All heavy atoms as atom14 arrays in JSON, in Angstrom:
{
  "sequence": "MYAEIYQTIDNIWSLLFTTGYLTQRGRAEGRQLKLAIPNLEIQDIFEKQIMEFLA",
  "atom14_mask": [
    [1, 1, 1, 1, 1, 1, 1, 1, 0, 0, 0, 0, 0, 0],
    [1, 1, 1, 1, 1, 1, 1, 1, 1, 1, 1, 1, 0, 0],
    [1, 1, 1, 1, 1, 0, 0, 0, 0, 0, 0, 0, 0, 0],
    [1, 1, 1, 1, 1, 1, 1, 1, 1, 0, 0, 0, 0, 0],
    [1, 1, 1, 1, 1, 1, 1, 1, 0, 0, 0, 0, 0, 0],
    [1, 1, 1, 1, 1, 1, 1, 1, 1, 1, 1, 1, 0, 0],
    [1, 1, 1, 1, 1, 1, 1, 1, 1, 0, 0, 0, 0, 0],
    [1, 1, 1, 1, 1, 1, 1, 0, 0, 0, 0, 0, 0, 0],
    [1, 1, 1, 1, 1, 1, 1, 1, 0, 0, 0, 0, 0, 0],
    [1, 1, 1, 1, 1, 1, 1, 1, 0, 0, 0, 0, 0, 0],
    [1, 1, 1, 1, 1, 1, 1, 1, 0, 0, 0, 0, 0, 0],
    [1, 1, 1, 1, 1, 1, 1, 1, 0, 0, 0, 0, 0, 0],
    [1, 1, 1, 1, 1, 1, 1, 1, 1, 1, 1, 1, 1, 1],
    [1, 1, 1, 1, 1, 1, 0, 0, 0, 0, 0, 0, 0, 0],
    [1, 1, 1, 1, 1, 1, 1, 1, 0, 0, 0, 0, 0, 0],
    [1, 1, 1, 1, 1, 1, 1, 1, 0, 0, 0, 0, 0, 0],
    [1, 1, 1, 1, 1, 1, 1, 1, 1, 1, 1, 0, 0, 0],
    [1, 1, 1, 1, 1, 1, 1, 0, 0, 0, 0, 0, 0, 0],
    [1, 1, 1, 1, 1, 1, 1, 0, 0, 0, 0, 0, 0, 0],
    [1, 1, 1, 1, 0, 0, 0, 0, 0, 0, 0, 0, 0, 0],
    [1, 1, 1, 1, 1, 1, 1, 1, 1, 1, 1, 1, 0, 0],
    [1, 1, 1, 1, 1, 1, 1, 1, 0, 0, 0, 0, 0, 0],
    [1, 1, 1, 1, 1, 1, 1, 0, 0, 0, 0, 0, 0, 0],
    [1, 1, 1, 1, 1, 1, 1, 1, 1, 0, 0, 0, 0, 0],
    [1, 1, 1, 1, 1, 1, 1, 1, 1, 1, 1, 0, 0, 0],
    [1, 1, 1, 1, 0, 0, 0, 0, 0, 0, 0, 0, 0, 0],
    [1, 1, 1, 1, 1, 1, 1, 1, 1, 1, 1, 0, 0, 0],
    [1, 1, 1, 1, 1, 0, 0, 0, 0, 0, 0, 0, 0, 0],
    [1, 1, 1, 1, 1, 1, 1, 1, 1, 0, 0, 0, 0, 0],
    [1, 1, 1, 1, 0, 0, 0, 0, 0, 0, 0, 0, 0, 0],
    [1, 1, 1, 1, 1, 1, 1, 1, 1, 1, 1, 0, 0, 0],
    [1, 1, 1, 1, 1, 1, 1, 1, 1, 0, 0, 0, 0, 0],
    [1, 1, 1, 1, 1, 1, 1, 1, 0, 0, 0, 0, 0, 0],
    [1, 1, 1, 1, 1, 1, 1, 1, 1, 0, 0, 0, 0, 0],
    [1, 1, 1, 1, 1, 1, 1, 1, 0, 0, 0, 0, 0, 0],
    [1, 1, 1, 1, 1, 0, 0, 0, 0, 0, 0, 0, 0, 0],
    [1, 1, 1, 1, 1, 1, 1, 1, 0, 0, 0, 0, 0, 0],
    [1, 1, 1, 1, 1, 1, 1, 0, 0, 0, 0, 0, 0, 0],
    [1, 1, 1, 1, 1, 1, 1, 1, 0, 0, 0, 0, 0, 0],
    [1, 1, 1, 1, 1, 1, 1, 1, 0, 0, 0, 0, 0, 0],
    [1, 1, 1, 1, 1, 1, 1, 1, 1, 0, 0, 0, 0, 0],
    [1, 1, 1, 1, 1, 1, 1, 1, 0, 0, 0, 0, 0, 0],
    [1, 1, 1, 1, 1, 1, 1, 1, 1, 0, 0, 0, 0, 0],
    [1, 1, 1, 1, 1, 1, 1, 1, 0, 0, 0, 0, 0, 0],
    [1, 1, 1, 1, 1, 1, 1, 1, 0, 0, 0, 0, 0, 0],
    [1, 1, 1, 1, 1, 1, 1, 1, 1, 1, 1, 0, 0, 0],
    [1, 1, 1, 1, 1, 1, 1, 1, 1, 0, 0, 0, 0, 0],
    [1, 1, 1, 1, 1, 1, 1, 1, 1, 0, 0, 0, 0, 0],
    [1, 1, 1, 1, 1, 1, 1, 1, 1, 0, 0, 0, 0, 0],
    [1, 1, 1, 1, 1, 1, 1, 1, 0, 0, 0, 0, 0, 0],
    [1, 1, 1, 1, 1, 1, 1, 1, 0, 0, 0, 0, 0, 0],
    [1, 1, 1, 1, 1, 1, 1, 1, 1, 0, 0, 0, 0, 0],
    [1, 1, 1, 1, 1, 1, 1, 1, 1, 1, 1, 0, 0, 0],
    [1, 1, 1, 1, 1, 1, 1, 1, 0, 0, 0, 0, 0, 0],
    [1, 1, 1, 1, 1, 0, 0, 0, 0, 0, 0, 0, 0, 0]
  ],
  "atom14_positions": [
    [[121.28, 77.37, 104.15], [120.39, 78.44, 104.5], [120.63, 79.69, 103.67], [119.7, 80.34, 103.24], [120.53, 78.78, 105.98], [119.71, 79.99, 106.38], [119.91, 80.38, 108.11], [119.14, 81.95, 108.12], [0.0, 0.0, 0.0], [0.0, 0.0, 0.0], [0.0, 0.0, 0.0], [0.0, 0.0, 0.0], [0.0, 0.0, 0.0], [0.0, 0.0, 0.0]],
    [[121.91, 80.04, 103.42], [122.18, 81.27, 102.7], [121.62, 81.26, 101.29], [121.15, 82.29, 100.81], [123.69, 81.56, 102.67], [124.24, 81.9, 104.03], [125.1, 81.04, 104.69], [123.87, 83.07, 104.66], [125.59, 81.35, 105.95], [124.35, 83.39, 105.91], [125.21, 82.53, 106.54], [125.7, 82.84, 107.78], [0.0, 0.0, 0.0], [0.0, 0.0, 0.0]],
    [[121.62, 80.13, 100.63], [121.05, 80.04, 99.28], [119.55, 80.33, 99.31], [119.02, 80.93, 98.38], [121.32, 78.67, 98.69], [0.0, 0.0, 0.0], [0.0, 0.0, 0.0], [0.0, 0.0, 0.0], [0.0, 0.0, 0.0], [0.0, 0.0, 0.0], [0.0, 0.0, 0.0], [0.0, 0.0, 0.0], [0.0, 0.0, 0.0], [0.0, 0.0, 0.0]],
    [[118.87, 79.95, 100.37], [117.43, 80.16, 100.48], [117.07, 81.62, 100.69], [115.95, 82.03, 100.37], [116.87, 79.33, 101.63], [116.98, 77.85, 101.42], [116.58, 77.04, 102.64], [116.18, 77.64, 103.66], [116.66, 75.82, 102.57], [0.0, 0.0, 0.0], [0.0, 0.0, 0.0], [0.0, 0.0, 0.0], [0.0, 0.0, 0.0], [0.0, 0.0, 0.0]],
    [[117.99, 82.41, 101.2], [117.73, 83.83, 101.48], [117.29, 84.55, 100.21], [116.4, 85.38, 100.23], [118.96, 84.51, 102.09], [119.24, 83.95, 103.47], [118.79, 86.03, 102.13], [120.56, 84.39, 104.04], [0.0, 0.0, 0.0], [0.0, 0.0, 0.0], [0.0, 0.0, 0.0], [0.0, 0.0, 0.0], [0.0, 0.0, 0.0], [0.0, 0.0, 0.0]],
    [[117.9, 84.22, 99.1], [117.65, 84.95, 97.86], [116.46, 84.42, 97.07], [116.11, 84.99, 96.06], [118.92, 84.91, 97.0], [120.09, 85.55, 97.68], [121.07, 84.77, 98.28], [120.2, 86.93, 97.77], [122.14, 85.36, 98.94], [121.27, 87.52, 98.42], [122.23, 86.73, 99.0], [123.29, 87.32, 99.64], [0.0, 0.0, 0.0], [0.0, 0.0, 0.0]],
    [[115.81, 83.36, 97.54], [114.7, 82.78, 96.8], [113.46, 83.65, 96.84], [112.71, 83.7, 95.88], [114.38, 81.38, 97.33], [115.45, 80.37, 96.99], [115.16, 79.0, 97.56], [114.21, 78.84, 98.32], [115.97, 78.04, 97.22], [0.0, 0.0, 0.0], [0.0, 0.0, 0.0], [0.0, 0.0, 0.0], [0.0, 0.0, 0.0], [0.0, 0.0, 0.0]],
    [[113.21, 84.33, 97.94], [112.04, 85.19, 98.06], [112.32, 86.29, 99.08], [113.1, 86.1, 100.0], [110.78, 84.38, 98.48], [109.71, 85.29, 98.71], [111.02, 83.58, 99.72], [0.0, 0.0, 0.0], [0.0, 0.0, 0.0], [0.0, 0.0, 0.0], [0.0, 0.0, 0.0], [0.0, 0.0, 0.0], [0.0, 0.0, 0.0], [0.0, 0.0, 0.0]],
    [[111.67, 87.42, 98.91], [111.86, 88.55, 99.83], [111.43, 88.19, 101.25], [111.99, 88.69, 102.22], [111.12, 89.8, 99.31], [111.54, 91.07, 100.07], [109.62, 89.64, 99.39], [112.9, 91.55, 99.77], [0.0, 0.0, 0.0], [0.0, 0.0, 0.0], [0.0, 0.0, 0.0], [0.0, 0.0, 0.0], [0.0, 0.0, 0.0], [0.0, 0.0, 0.0]],
    [[110.47, 87.29, 101.39], [110.02, 86.87, 102.72], [111.16, 86.26, 103.52], [111.23, 86.44, 104.74], [108.87, 85.87, 102.62], [107.6, 86.5, 102.07], [107.45, 87.73, 102.21], [106.78, 85.77, 101.51], [0.0, 0.0, 0.0], [0.0, 0.0, 0.0], [0.0, 0.0, 0.0], [0.0, 0.0, 0.0], [0.0, 0.0, 0.0], [0.0, 0.0, 0.0]],
    [[112.05, 85.56, 102.86], [113.18, 84.95, 103.55], [114.13, 86.01, 104.12], [114.7, 85.82, 105.19], [113.95, 84.01, 102.62], [113.15, 82.79, 102.25], [112.12, 82.49, 102.84], [113.61, 82.08, 101.24], [0.0, 0.0, 0.0], [0.0, 0.0, 0.0], [0.0, 0.0, 0.0], [0.0, 0.0, 0.0], [0.0, 0.0, 0.0], [0.0, 0.0, 0.0]],
    [[114.28, 87.1, 103.41], [115.16, 88.18, 103.9], [114.57, 88.8, 105.15], [115.28, 89.05, 106.13], [115.39, 89.23, 102.79], [116.19, 88.58, 101.66], [116.1, 90.45, 103.35], [116.33, 89.42, 100.44], [0.0, 0.0, 0.0], [0.0, 0.0, 0.0], [0.0, 0.0, 0.0], [0.0, 0.0, 0.0], [0.0, 0.0, 0.0], [0.0, 0.0, 0.0]],
    [[113.25, 89.05, 105.16], [112.62, 89.63, 106.35], [112.76, 88.67, 107.54], [113.0, 89.1, 108.66], [111.15, 89.96, 106.09], [110.97, 90.99, 105.01], [110.27, 90.85, 103.86], [111.51, 92.32, 104.98], [110.34, 92.0, 103.12], [111.1, 92.92, 103.78], [112.32, 93.06, 105.84], [111.45, 94.22, 103.42], [112.67, 94.36, 105.49], [112.24, 94.92, 104.3]],
    [[112.62, 87.38, 107.29], [112.77, 86.38, 108.36], [114.19, 86.4, 108.91], [114.39, 86.33, 110.12], [112.44, 84.98, 107.83], [111.09, 84.89, 107.49], [0.0, 0.0, 0.0], [0.0, 0.0, 0.0], [0.0, 0.0, 0.0], [0.0, 0.0, 0.0], [0.0, 0.0, 0.0], [0.0, 0.0, 0.0], [0.0, 0.0, 0.0], [0.0, 0.0, 0.0]],
    [[115.17, 86.51, 108.04], [116.56, 86.58, 108.48], [116.8, 87.82, 109.33], [117.43, 87.74, 110.39], [117.5, 86.58, 107.27], [118.98, 86.77, 107.61], [119.53, 85.55, 108.33], [119.77, 87.07, 106.36], [0.0, 0.0, 0.0], [0.0, 0.0, 0.0], [0.0, 0.0, 0.0], [0.0, 0.0, 0.0], [0.0, 0.0, 0.0], [0.0, 0.0, 0.0]],
    [[116.3, 88.96, 108.89], [116.48, 90.2, 109.65], [115.8, 90.12, 111.02], [116.35, 90.6, 112.02], [115.94, 91.39, 108.85], [116.7, 91.72, 107.58], [115.96, 92.79, 106.79], [118.12, 92.15, 107.87], [0.0, 0.0, 0.0], [0.0, 0.0, 0.0], [0.0, 0.0, 0.0], [0.0, 0.0, 0.0], [0.0, 0.0, 0.0], [0.0, 0.0, 0.0]],
    [[114.66, 89.48, 111.09], [113.96, 89.3, 112.37], [114.73, 88.34, 113.26], [114.94, 88.62, 114.45], [112.53, 88.8, 112.11], [111.77, 88.5, 113.37], [111.42, 89.53, 114.23], [111.4, 87.22, 113.68], [110.7, 89.26, 115.4], [110.69, 86.94, 114.84], [110.34, 87.96, 115.7], [0.0, 0.0, 0.0], [0.0, 0.0, 0.0], [0.0, 0.0, 0.0]],
    [[115.16, 87.23, 112.72], [115.87, 86.21, 113.5], [117.18, 86.74, 114.07], [117.56, 86.4, 115.19], [116.15, 84.98, 112.62], [114.91, 84.48, 112.12], [116.84, 83.88, 113.39], [0.0, 0.0, 0.0], [0.0, 0.0, 0.0], [0.0, 0.0, 0.0], [0.0, 0.0, 0.0], [0.0, 0.0, 0.0], [0.0, 0.0, 0.0], [0.0, 0.0, 0.0]],
    [[117.87, 87.6, 113.33], [119.15, 88.12, 113.78], [119.03, 89.38, 114.64], [120.03, 89.9, 115.12], [120.07, 88.42, 112.58], [119.39, 89.33, 111.71], [120.44, 87.15, 111.84], [0.0, 0.0, 0.0], [0.0, 0.0, 0.0], [0.0, 0.0, 0.0], [0.0, 0.0, 0.0], [0.0, 0.0, 0.0], [0.0, 0.0, 0.0], [0.0, 0.0, 0.0]],
    [[117.81, 89.89, 114.82], [117.61, 91.04, 115.69], [117.64, 92.38, 114.99], [117.52, 93.42, 115.64], [0.0, 0.0, 0.0], [0.0, 0.0, 0.0], [0.0, 0.0, 0.0], [0.0, 0.0, 0.0], [0.0, 0.0, 0.0], [0.0, 0.0, 0.0], [0.0, 0.0, 0.0], [0.0, 0.0, 0.0], [0.0, 0.0, 0.0], [0.0, 0.0, 0.0]],
    [[117.81, 92.4, 113.66], [117.79, 93.67, 112.94], [116.38, 94.24, 112.86], [116.2, 95.43, 112.6], [118.38, 93.5, 111.53], [119.87, 93.42, 111.55], [120.53, 92.21, 111.66], [120.64, 94.58, 111.46], [121.91, 92.13, 111.69], [122.02, 94.52, 111.49], [122.65, 93.29, 111.6], [124.01, 93.23, 111.63], [0.0, 0.0, 0.0], [0.0, 0.0, 0.0]],
    [[115.39, 93.38, 113.04], [114.0, 93.81, 113.18], [113.44, 93.14, 114.43], [113.79, 92.0, 114.74], [113.17, 93.38, 111.96], [113.52, 94.04, 110.64], [112.75, 93.39, 109.5], [113.26, 95.54, 110.68], [0.0, 0.0, 0.0], [0.0, 0.0, 0.0], [0.0, 0.0, 0.0], [0.0, 0.0, 0.0], [0.0, 0.0, 0.0], [0.0, 0.0, 0.0]],
    [[112.58, 93.84, 115.16], [111.97, 93.26, 116.35], [110.45, 93.36, 116.23], [109.92, 94.2, 115.51], [112.42, 93.99, 117.62], [112.15, 95.38, 117.5], [113.92, 93.8, 117.86], [0.0, 0.0, 0.0], [0.0, 0.0, 0.0], [0.0, 0.0, 0.0], [0.0, 0.0, 0.0], [0.0, 0.0, 0.0], [0.0, 0.0, 0.0], [0.0, 0.0, 0.0]],
    [[109.78, 92.48, 116.93], [108.32, 92.46, 116.88], [107.74, 93.6, 117.7], [108.18, 93.89, 118.79], [107.79, 91.13, 117.41], [106.28, 91.02, 117.31], [105.76, 89.68, 117.76], [106.51, 88.75, 117.99], [104.46, 89.58, 117.92], [0.0, 0.0, 0.0], [0.0, 0.0, 0.0], [0.0, 0.0, 0.0], [0.0, 0.0, 0.0], [0.0, 0.0, 0.0]],
    [[106.72, 94.25, 117.13], [106.0, 95.31, 117.82], [104.52, 94.99, 117.74], [104.0, 94.69, 116.67], [106.23, 96.67, 117.16], [107.65, 97.16, 117.27], [107.96, 97.63, 118.68], [109.2, 98.35, 118.74], [110.35, 97.83, 119.15], [110.41, 96.59, 119.52], [111.43, 98.56, 119.2], [0.0, 0.0, 0.0], [0.0, 0.0, 0.0], [0.0, 0.0, 0.0]],
    [[103.85, 95.05, 118.84], [102.41, 94.79, 118.84], [102.1, 93.31, 118.69], [102.96, 92.45, 118.83], [0.0, 0.0, 0.0], [0.0, 0.0, 0.0], [0.0, 0.0, 0.0], [0.0, 0.0, 0.0], [0.0, 0.0, 0.0], [0.0, 0.0, 0.0], [0.0, 0.0, 0.0], [0.0, 0.0, 0.0], [0.0, 0.0, 0.0], [0.0, 0.0, 0.0]],
    [[100.85, 93.04, 118.4], [100.37, 91.66, 118.28], [100.46, 91.18, 116.84], [100.35, 91.97, 115.9], [98.92, 91.55, 118.74], [98.74, 91.93, 120.19], [97.29, 91.74, 120.59], [97.27, 91.16, 121.92], [97.12, 89.87, 122.19], [96.96, 89.01, 121.23], [97.12, 89.45, 123.43], [0.0, 0.0, 0.0], [0.0, 0.0, 0.0], [0.0, 0.0, 0.0]],
    [[100.65, 89.89, 116.69], [100.66, 89.28, 115.37], [99.25, 89.27, 114.8], [98.28, 89.12, 115.53], [101.2, 87.86, 115.46], [0.0, 0.0, 0.0], [0.0, 0.0, 0.0], [0.0, 0.0, 0.0], [0.0, 0.0, 0.0], [0.0, 0.0, 0.0], [0.0, 0.0, 0.0], [0.0, 0.0, 0.0], [0.0, 0.0, 0.0], [0.0, 0.0, 0.0]],
    [[99.13, 89.45, 113.51], [97.85, 89.37, 112.8], [97.9, 88.14, 111.9], [98.51, 88.17, 110.85], [97.63, 90.63, 111.99], [97.51, 91.89, 112.83], [97.35, 93.15, 112.0], [97.13, 93.03, 110.79], [97.46, 94.23, 112.58], [0.0, 0.0, 0.0], [0.0, 0.0, 0.0], [0.0, 0.0, 0.0], [0.0, 0.0, 0.0], [0.0, 0.0, 0.0]],
    [[97.28, 87.06, 112.35], [97.36, 85.83, 111.59], [98.78, 85.31, 111.6], [99.38, 85.14, 112.65], [0.0, 0.0, 0.0], [0.0, 0.0, 0.0], [0.0, 0.0, 0.0], [0.0, 0.0, 0.0], [0.0, 0.0, 0.0], [0.0, 0.0, 0.0], [0.0, 0.0, 0.0], [0.0, 0.0, 0.0], [0.0, 0.0, 0.0], [0.0, 0.0, 0.0]],
    [[99.34, 85.13, 110.43], [100.73, 84.65, 110.33], [101.71, 85.8, 110.11], [102.88, 85.57, 109.87], [100.84, 83.65, 109.19], [100.02, 82.38, 109.43], [100.33, 81.31, 108.45], [101.68, 80.84, 108.7], [102.5, 80.37, 107.77], [102.11, 80.29, 106.53], [103.71, 79.96, 108.08], [0.0, 0.0, 0.0], [0.0, 0.0, 0.0], [0.0, 0.0, 0.0]],
    [[101.25, 87.03, 110.16], [102.11, 88.18, 109.94], [102.44, 88.87, 111.25], [101.6, 88.97, 112.14], [101.45, 89.17, 108.99], [101.23, 88.6, 107.61], [100.62, 89.62, 106.67], [100.25, 90.71, 107.07], [100.53, 89.26, 105.41], [0.0, 0.0, 0.0], [0.0, 0.0, 0.0], [0.0, 0.0, 0.0], [0.0, 0.0, 0.0], [0.0, 0.0, 0.0]],
    [[103.67, 89.37, 111.35], [104.11, 90.11, 112.53], [104.26, 91.58, 112.17], [104.6, 91.92, 111.04], [105.47, 89.59, 113.02], [105.56, 88.13, 113.45], [107.0, 87.79, 113.8], [104.65, 87.86, 114.61], [0.0, 0.0, 0.0], [0.0, 0.0, 0.0], [0.0, 0.0, 0.0], [0.0, 0.0, 0.0], [0.0, 0.0, 0.0], [0.0, 0.0, 0.0]],
    [[104.04, 92.44, 113.14], [104.37, 93.86, 112.99], [105.81, 94.0, 113.43], [106.16, 93.68, 114.56], [103.46, 94.71, 113.85], [102.02, 94.69, 113.4], [101.16, 95.57, 114.28], [99.72, 95.52, 113.83], [98.87, 96.37, 114.66], [0.0, 0.0, 0.0], [0.0, 0.0, 0.0], [0.0, 0.0, 0.0], [0.0, 0.0, 0.0], [0.0, 0.0, 0.0]],
    [[106.67, 94.46, 112.52], [108.09, 94.56, 112.8], [108.54, 96.01, 112.84], [107.94, 96.88, 112.21], [108.88, 93.81, 111.73], [108.57, 92.33, 111.58], [109.35, 91.74, 110.41], [108.87, 91.57, 112.86], [0.0, 0.0, 0.0], [0.0, 0.0, 0.0], [0.0, 0.0, 0.0], [0.0, 0.0, 0.0], [0.0, 0.0, 0.0], [0.0, 0.0, 0.0]],
    [[109.62, 96.25, 113.59], [110.18, 97.59, 113.7], [111.69, 97.5, 113.78], [112.25, 96.49, 114.2], [109.63, 98.29, 114.94], [0.0, 0.0, 0.0], [0.0, 0.0, 0.0], [0.0, 0.0, 0.0], [0.0, 0.0, 0.0], [0.0, 0.0, 0.0], [0.0, 0.0, 0.0], [0.0, 0.0, 0.0], [0.0, 0.0, 0.0], [0.0, 0.0, 0.0]],
    [[112.34, 98.57, 113.39], [113.78, 98.69, 113.56], [114.02, 99.05, 115.02], [113.46, 100.03, 115.51], [114.35, 99.76, 112.61], [114.09, 99.34, 111.15], [115.84, 99.98, 112.87], [114.4, 100.42, 110.14], [0.0, 0.0, 0.0], [0.0, 0.0, 0.0], [0.0, 0.0, 0.0], [0.0, 0.0, 0.0], [0.0, 0.0, 0.0], [0.0, 0.0, 0.0]],
    [[114.85, 98.28, 115.76], [114.91, 98.42, 117.21], [115.65, 99.65, 117.74], [115.36, 100.09, 118.85], [115.61, 97.14, 117.67], [116.39, 96.69, 116.49], [115.61, 97.13, 115.28], [0.0, 0.0, 0.0], [0.0, 0.0, 0.0], [0.0, 0.0, 0.0], [0.0, 0.0, 0.0], [0.0, 0.0, 0.0], [0.0, 0.0, 0.0], [0.0, 0.0, 0.0]],
    [[116.6, 100.22, 116.99], [117.34, 101.37, 117.52], [117.99, 102.15, 116.38], [117.97, 101.74, 115.23], [118.38, 100.91, 118.55], [119.37, 99.93, 117.98], [119.95, 100.17, 116.92], [119.57, 98.81, 118.67], [0.0, 0.0, 0.0], [0.0, 0.0, 0.0], [0.0, 0.0, 0.0], [0.0, 0.0, 0.0], [0.0, 0.0, 0.0], [0.0, 0.0, 0.0]],
    [[118.58, 103.3, 116.71], [119.16, 104.17, 115.68], [120.35, 103.54, 114.98], [120.56, 103.78, 113.79], [119.56, 105.51, 116.31], [118.38, 106.38, 116.76], [118.9, 107.63, 117.46], [117.48, 106.74, 115.61], [0.0, 0.0, 0.0], [0.0, 0.0, 0.0], [0.0, 0.0, 0.0], [0.0, 0.0, 0.0], [0.0, 0.0, 0.0], [0.0, 0.0, 0.0]],
    [[121.15, 102.78, 115.68], [122.3, 102.12, 115.05], [121.84, 101.16, 113.96], [122.36, 101.17, 112.84], [123.11, 101.36, 116.1], [124.32, 100.67, 115.52], [125.11, 99.91, 116.58], [124.69, 99.86, 117.75], [126.14, 99.34, 116.21], [0.0, 0.0, 0.0], [0.0, 0.0, 0.0], [0.0, 0.0, 0.0], [0.0, 0.0, 0.0], [0.0, 0.0, 0.0]],
    [[120.84, 100.36, 114.26], [120.3, 99.42, 113.28], [119.59, 100.18, 112.15], [119.68, 99.8, 110.98], [119.35, 98.4, 113.94], [120.08, 97.6, 115.01], [118.73, 97.49, 112.89], [121.23, 96.76, 114.52], [0.0, 0.0, 0.0], [0.0, 0.0, 0.0], [0.0, 0.0, 0.0], [0.0, 0.0, 0.0], [0.0, 0.0, 0.0], [0.0, 0.0, 0.0]],
    [[118.92, 101.28, 112.49], [118.25, 102.08, 111.46], [119.27, 102.6, 110.46], [119.03, 102.58, 109.25], [117.51, 103.24, 112.1], [116.78, 104.09, 111.07], [115.97, 105.21, 111.7], [115.67, 105.17, 112.89], [115.62, 106.19, 110.92], [0.0, 0.0, 0.0], [0.0, 0.0, 0.0], [0.0, 0.0, 0.0], [0.0, 0.0, 0.0], [0.0, 0.0, 0.0]],
    [[120.42, 103.04, 110.94], [121.47, 103.53, 110.06], [121.97, 102.41, 109.14], [122.13, 102.61, 107.93], [122.62, 104.11, 110.89], [123.65, 104.79, 110.04], [123.28, 105.67, 109.24], [124.85, 104.43, 110.16], [0.0, 0.0, 0.0], [0.0, 0.0, 0.0], [0.0, 0.0, 0.0], [0.0, 0.0, 0.0], [0.0, 0.0, 0.0], [0.0, 0.0, 0.0]],
    [[122.21, 101.24, 109.7], [122.64, 100.09, 108.9], [121.57, 99.75, 107.87], [121.86, 99.5, 106.7], [122.93, 98.87, 109.81], [124.17, 99.13, 110.65], [123.09, 97.6, 108.98], [124.39, 98.12, 111.76], [0.0, 0.0, 0.0], [0.0, 0.0, 0.0], [0.0, 0.0, 0.0], [0.0, 0.0, 0.0], [0.0, 0.0, 0.0], [0.0, 0.0, 0.0]],
    [[120.31, 99.75, 108.3], [119.2, 99.42, 107.42], [119.14, 100.39, 106.24], [119.05, 99.98, 105.09], [117.89, 99.44, 108.21], [116.74, 98.81, 107.49], [116.45, 97.48, 107.66], [115.94, 99.57, 106.65], [115.38, 96.89, 106.99], [114.87, 98.99, 105.99], [114.59, 97.66, 106.16], [0.0, 0.0, 0.0], [0.0, 0.0, 0.0], [0.0, 0.0, 0.0]],
    [[119.21, 101.68, 106.53], [119.11, 102.68, 105.48], [120.27, 102.63, 104.51], [120.09, 102.79, 103.3], [119.01, 104.07, 106.09], [117.68, 104.32, 106.79], [117.64, 105.63, 107.54], [118.69, 106.32, 107.66], [116.54, 105.99, 108.03], [0.0, 0.0, 0.0], [0.0, 0.0, 0.0], [0.0, 0.0, 0.0], [0.0, 0.0, 0.0], [0.0, 0.0, 0.0]],
    [[121.47, 102.37, 105.02], [122.66, 102.43, 104.16], [122.96, 101.13, 103.44], [123.45, 101.14, 102.33], [123.87, 102.84, 104.99], [123.8, 104.27, 105.44], [125.01, 104.68, 106.22], [124.91, 106.13, 106.64], [125.97, 106.53, 107.56], [0.0, 0.0, 0.0], [0.0, 0.0, 0.0], [0.0, 0.0, 0.0], [0.0, 0.0, 0.0], [0.0, 0.0, 0.0]],
    [[122.69, 99.98, 104.07], [123.12, 98.73, 103.47], [121.95, 97.84, 103.03], [121.95, 97.35, 101.91], [123.99, 97.96, 104.47], [125.25, 98.69, 104.79], [126.1, 97.99, 105.83], [125.83, 96.86, 106.2], [127.12, 98.65, 106.31], [0.0, 0.0, 0.0], [0.0, 0.0, 0.0], [0.0, 0.0, 0.0], [0.0, 0.0, 0.0], [0.0, 0.0, 0.0]],
    [[120.98, 97.65, 103.88], [119.92, 96.7, 103.55], [119.03, 97.24, 102.45], [118.7, 96.53, 101.49], [119.12, 96.34, 104.82], [120.04, 95.6, 105.81], [117.9, 95.49, 104.48], [119.49, 95.4, 107.18], [0.0, 0.0, 0.0], [0.0, 0.0, 0.0], [0.0, 0.0, 0.0], [0.0, 0.0, 0.0], [0.0, 0.0, 0.0], [0.0, 0.0, 0.0]],
    [[118.65, 98.51, 102.51], [117.81, 99.08, 101.47], [118.55, 99.11, 100.12], [117.94, 98.9, 99.08], [117.32, 100.48, 101.86], [116.32, 100.46, 103.01], [114.88, 99.38, 102.71], [114.08, 100.26, 101.4], [0.0, 0.0, 0.0], [0.0, 0.0, 0.0], [0.0, 0.0, 0.0], [0.0, 0.0, 0.0], [0.0, 0.0, 0.0], [0.0, 0.0, 0.0]],
    [[119.84, 99.32, 100.14], [120.63, 99.27, 98.91], [120.6, 97.85, 98.33], [120.48, 97.68, 97.13], [122.07, 99.69, 99.21], [122.96, 99.71, 97.97], [124.36, 100.17, 98.29], [124.51, 101.22, 98.94], [125.31, 99.47, 97.91], [0.0, 0.0, 0.0], [0.0, 0.0, 0.0], [0.0, 0.0, 0.0], [0.0, 0.0, 0.0], [0.0, 0.0, 0.0]],
    [[120.7, 96.86, 99.2], [120.65, 95.46, 98.77], [119.3, 95.13, 98.15], [119.21, 94.43, 97.15], [120.94, 94.54, 99.95], [120.74, 93.09, 99.65], [121.69, 92.39, 98.92], [119.61, 92.43, 100.07], [121.51, 91.04, 98.63], [119.42, 91.09, 99.8], [120.36, 90.4, 99.07], [0.0, 0.0, 0.0], [0.0, 0.0, 0.0], [0.0, 0.0, 0.0]],
    [[118.21, 95.64, 98.74], [116.87, 95.33, 98.26], [116.49, 96.12, 97.02], [115.56, 95.74, 96.32], [115.85, 95.58, 99.38], [115.96, 94.69, 100.6], [114.98, 95.13, 101.68], [115.75, 93.23, 100.25], [0.0, 0.0, 0.0], [0.0, 0.0, 0.0], [0.0, 0.0, 0.0], [0.0, 0.0, 0.0], [0.0, 0.0, 0.0], [0.0, 0.0, 0.0]],
    [[117.18, 97.22, 96.73], [116.82, 98.07, 95.59], [117.15, 97.43, 94.26], [117.86, 96.56, 94.09], [117.53, 99.41, 95.71], [0.0, 0.0, 0.0], [0.0, 0.0, 0.0], [0.0, 0.0, 0.0], [0.0, 0.0, 0.0], [0.0, 0.0, 0.0], [0.0, 0.0, 0.0], [0.0, 0.0, 0.0], [0.0, 0.0, 0.0], [0.0, 0.0, 0.0]]
  ]
}
């Protein structure tokens, strides 16, 4: 599974959703979900580590 994470950006978003770093907000539109950062602790992690990884 870990090797697949780096194949496409979509896999990273799926991993973040599956692990709870992103949560679903609102209704799904087709095959896409509206995602949100669930709390300030995760937002801090996202801003400091995940965005650095994606940059």
